[in-house]
C-alpha positions in Angstrom: 3.8 7.3 -3.5 0.5 5.5 -3.0 -2.2 6.0 -5.7 -4.8 4.7 -3.2 -4.5 5.3 0.5 -6.5 2.8 2.6 -7.2 3.8 6.1 -8.7 1.7 9.0 -8.1 -1.6 10.7 -4.9 -3.6 10.4 -5.2 -6.9 12.4 -3.6 -10.3 12.8 -6.1 -13.0 11.9 -6.2 -16.5 13.3 -8.5 -18.7 11.1 -10.0 -21.8 12.6 -11.8 -24.1 10.0 -14.5 -26.0 11.8 -16.8 -28.9 10.9 -19.7 -26.4 11.8 -20.2 -23.2 13.7 -20.9 -24.1 17.3 -24.3 -23.5 18.9 -24.7 -22.6 22.6 -23.7 -25.5 24.9 -22.2 -27.5 22.0 -18.8 -28.4 20.6 -17.3 -28.2 17.2 -14.2 -29.8 15.8 -11.2 -27.7 14.5 -10.3 -29.2 11.1 -7.5 -26.8 10.3 -6.0 -23.5 11.4 -3.8 -20.8 10.0 -2.7 -17.3 10.9 -1.9 -14.2 8.8 -2.5 -10.5 8.3 -6.0 -9.1 8.2 -8.1 -6.0 8.8 -10.2 -4.4 6.0 -7.8 -1.5 5.3 -4.9 -3.8 5.1 -6.8 -6.4 3.0 -7.9 -3.8 0.4 -4.4 -2.3 0.2 -2.8 -5.7 -0.4 -5.4 -6.6 -3.0 -4.9 -3.3 -4.8 -1.2 -3.9 -4.8 -1.8 -7.3 -6.3 -3.9 -5.7 -9.0 -0.9 -3.4 -9.8 -2.4 -0.3 -8.2 0.1 1.4 -5.9 -1.4 1.4 -2.4 -0.6 2.5 1.1 -2.2 1.9 4.5 -2.9 4.3 7.3 -3.7 2.6 10.6 -2.2 1.3 13.8 -0.8 -2.0 15.2 1.0 -2.7 18.5 4.8 -3.0 18.6 4.5 -6.7 19.4 5.3 -9.8 17.3 1.8 -9.8 15.6 2.3 -6.2 14.6 5.7 -6.9 13.1 4.3 -9.9 11.2 1.4 -7.9 9.9 3.7 -5.1 8.7 6.1 -7.6 7.1 3.3 -9.3 5.1 2.1 -5.9 3.8 5.6 -4.9 2.7 6.0 -8.2 1.0 2.7 -7.6 -0.9 4.1 -4.2 -2.1 2.0 -2.0 0.2 3.5 1.3 1.5 3.5 1.0 5.4 5.3 4.3 6.1 2.1 5.7 7.7 1.2 2.5 9.7 1.7 3.5 13.3 3.3 1.0 15.8 2.0 1.9 19.2 4.6 1.3 21.9 3.5 -1.1 24.6 0.2 -1.9 22.9 -1.0 -5.3 21.5 -2.0 -5.7 17.9 -5.7 -6.5 17.4 -6.2 -10.2 16.9 -9.3 -11.5 15.2 -10.4 -15.2 15.5 -12.2 -16.2 12.4 -14.5 -19.3 12.7 -15.1 -20.8 9.2 -17.6 -23.6 8.6 -17.7 -26.1 5.8 -19.7 -23.8 3.6 -17.2 -21.0 3.9 -19.4 -18.9 6.2 -17.5 -16.9 8.9 -18.1 -15.8 12.5 -15.6 -13.4 14.1 -14.3 -13.0 17.6 -11.9 -10.1 18.4 -9.9 -8.6 21.2 -9.5 -4.9 22.0 -6.2 -4.0 20.5 -4.4 -1.1 18.8 -6.3 -1.0 15.5 -8.2 2.2 16.5 -5.2 3.9 18.2 -4.8 6.3 15.2 -6.4 9.6 16.1 -7.3 12.6 14.0 -4.1 14.3 15.2 -2.1 11.5 13.7 -3.3 12.0 10.2 -0.7 13.3 7.7 -2.6 15.6 5.4 0.1 15.6 2.8 0.0 11.9 2.3 -3.7 11.9 1.7 -3.6 15.0 -0.6 -0.9 13.3 -2.8 -3.1 10.2 -3.5 -5.6 9.7 -6.3 -8.1 8.1 -4.0 -8.8 7.5 -0.3 -10.6 4.4 0.8 -11.9 4.3 4.4 -12.9 1.3 6.4 -14.2 0.9 9.9 -12.1 3.0 12.4 -12.6 5.7 15.0 -15.3 8.0 13.6 -13.4 11.2 14.3 -10.3 9.8 12.5 -12.4 8.8 9.5 -14.1 12.2 9.4 -10.7 14.0 9.5 -9.3 11.8 6.6 -12.4 12.3 4.5 -12.4 16.1 5.0 -8.7 16.4 4.0 -9.3 14.3 0.9 -12.5 16.0 -0.1 -11.1 19.5 0.2 -8.1 18.5 -1.9 -10.3 17.0 -4.7 -9.3 13.4 -3.9 -12.0 10.9 -4.4 -13.3 9.2 -1.2 -14.9 5.7 -0.8 -16.1 4.3 2.5 -16.9 0.7 3.5 -17.9 0.7 7.2 -18.4 -3.0 7.3 -20.7 -4.1 10.1 -20.4 -0.9 12.1 -22.5 1.7 10.1 -25.5 1.4 12.4 -23.5 1.3 15.6 -21.3 4.4 15.3 -21.7 8.0 14.1 -20.1 8.0 10.7 -22.4 10.8 9.3 -19.5 13.2 8.8 -17.6 10.6 6.8 -20.6 9.5 4.7 -21.3 13.1 3.9 -17.8 13.4 2.3 -17.8 10.0 0.5 -18.3 9.8 -3.3 -18.7 6.0 -3.1 -20.2 4.1 -0.2 -20.2 0.3 0.1 -23.2 -1.1 2.1 -25.2 -4.3 2.5 -28.9 -4.6 1.7 -30.1 -3.6 5.1 -28.1 -0.4 5.2 -28.7 0.8 1.7 -32.2 2.2 2.1 -31.4 4.2 5.2 -28.3 5.6 3.6 -30.0 6.7 0.4 -32.8 8.3 2.3 -30.8 10.2 4.9 -27.3 11.0 3.7 -26.7 14.4 2.2 -25.0 14.7 -1.2 -21.2 14.9 -1.1 -19.4 18.1 -2.0 -18.3 16.7 -5.3 -21.9 16.0 -6.4 -23.5 12.6 -7.0 -22.9 9.7 -4.6 -22.5 6.2 -5.8 -23.9 3.5 -3.5 -22.6 0.0 -4.0 -24.9 -2.6 -2.5 -23.2 -5.9 -1.8 -25.5 -9.0 -1.9 -22.9 -11.6 -1.0 -23.1 -14.7 -3.2 -26.0 -13.0 -5.1 -23.7 -10.4 -6.6 -24.0 -6.6 -6.2 -25.5 -3.5 -7.6 -24.7 0.2 -8.1 -27.3 2.8 -7.4 -26.9 6.3 -8.8 -29.2 9.2 -9.7 -29.1 8.1 -13.3 -30.1 4.5 -12.8 -29.1 1.1 -11.2 -26.5 -1.3 -12.5 -26.7 -4.9 -11.5 -24.4 -7.9 -11.7 -25.5 -11.3 -10.4 -22.1 -12.5 -9.3 -20.4 -15.8 -10.0 -21.4 -19.3 -8.9 -18.3 -20.7 -7.1 -17.8 -23.2 -4.3 -16.8 -21.1 -1.4 -13.9 -22.2 0.9 -13.6 -19.1 3.1 -15.5 -15.9 2.6 -13.1 -13.9 4.9 -12.0 -10.8 3.0 -14.2 -11.4 0.0 -15.9 -8.0 0.6 -12.6 -6.3 0.8 -11.5 -8.0 -2.4 -14.7 -6.8 -4.0 -14.1 -3.2 -2.9 -10.5 -3.3 -4.2 -11.6 -4.6 -7.6 -14.3 -1.9 -7.9 -11.9 0.9 -6.9 -9.2 -0.3 -9.3 -11.6 -0.5 -12.2 -13.0 3.0 -11.6 -9.6 4.5 -11.3 -8.8 3.1 -14.7 -11.9 4.8 -16.2 -14.1 1.7 -16.3 -17.8 2.2 -16.2 -20.1 0.8 -13.5 -20.9 -2.4 -15.3 -17.2 -3.2 -15.8 -16.4 -2.3 -12.2 -19.2 -4.6 -10.9 -18.1 -7.5 -13.0 -14.5 -7.2 -12.1 -15.3 -6.6 -8.4 -17.5 -9.7 -8.2 -14.8 -11.7 -9.9 -12.3 -10.6 -7.2 -14.8 -11.4 -4.4 -15.5 -14.8 -5.9 -11.9 -15.7 -6.3 -11.2 -14.6 -2.7 -14.0 -16.9 -1.4 -12.5 -19.8 -3.3 -9.2 -19.5 -1.3 -8.2 -19.6 2.3 -7.6 -16.5 4.4 -8.3 -12.9 4.0 -5.9 -12.2 1.1 -6.4 -15.0 -1.4 -7.2 -12.9 -4.5 -4.8 -13.7 -7.4 -3.2 -11.0 -9.5 -4.9 -9.1 -12.3 -3.9 -11.6 -14.9 -5.6 -14.4 -13.0 -8.8 -12.3 -12.5 -8.9 -11.5 -16.3 -8.4 -15.2 -17.1 -11.3 -16.1 -14.7 -13.6 -13.6 -16.5 -12.5 -14.8 -20.0 -13.3 -18.3 -18.9 -16.8 -17.2 -17.8 -17.6 -14.9 -20.7 -15.4 -16.2 -23.6 -16.6 -17.5 -26.9 -17.6 -20.9 -25.5 -19.3 -19.4 -22.4 -22.0 -17.3 -23.8 -22.5 -13.6 -23.3 -22.0 -11.7 -20.1 -25.3 -11.0 -18.3 -27.0 -7.7 -18.8 -25.9 -5.2 -16.2 -28.1 -2.1 -16.5 -31.6 -1.7 -15.2 -33.5 1.5 -16.0 
């Protein structure tokens, strides 16, 4: 049984490494290309499994070759795919990721099956049996249904809408979420407008990219500046961050520890190629020890009043 259920997009990614991102009426050269599983829900689930947290994915693919490959990769990573719907006759969503020499990413996508899962397809028992539900971008009605089931069962809910928070009506999901992951632009509006979740205080995690992240709570703010690494591909770094944060909090770690570990996961993801390049827990711990060991000085202060 999954300790964390991750619900949302499951895609097939085609990554094109370019000399530069193209401007209008210009041409860029493809230096390298690769393909593999993607989608935020799938990425978080695979990263959690790599961190020794039992994880399952709720979402949809087509019943085509890309869907079979995406499912096979998740199974190989140790993710429970028993609630991953294969839509007969549909095409799996394919994302084309354009990555420049600095690791920055632009995304092109087709309309596929990744939002075929409707509220009526949700298995309440699977959600209620979990310790935590993590929601990513998906049909708002499906996200709201999943959040309601989890919240009413006392299961913690986190939500990372990605780029879509301003474009779609996720109010019912945000209202149920104990933890919301946002970027700088979205944070102020969310803190000002969102009602308090049924369980009490909401934790807002603001991701600053290569400048680290912070946690905002009613009691105070907690900041971690991130890690200075040479990025190769930032695809999936935010998903790796979310997985690291969730894993640490489930183990009882405080906000400072969660931010440190999450930023390490994100940094390591950015140093590798593809959406799932985070190493296992041991490697993350070695990375942190190398940064903050006896010869590396003290870890930065994390709490701001």
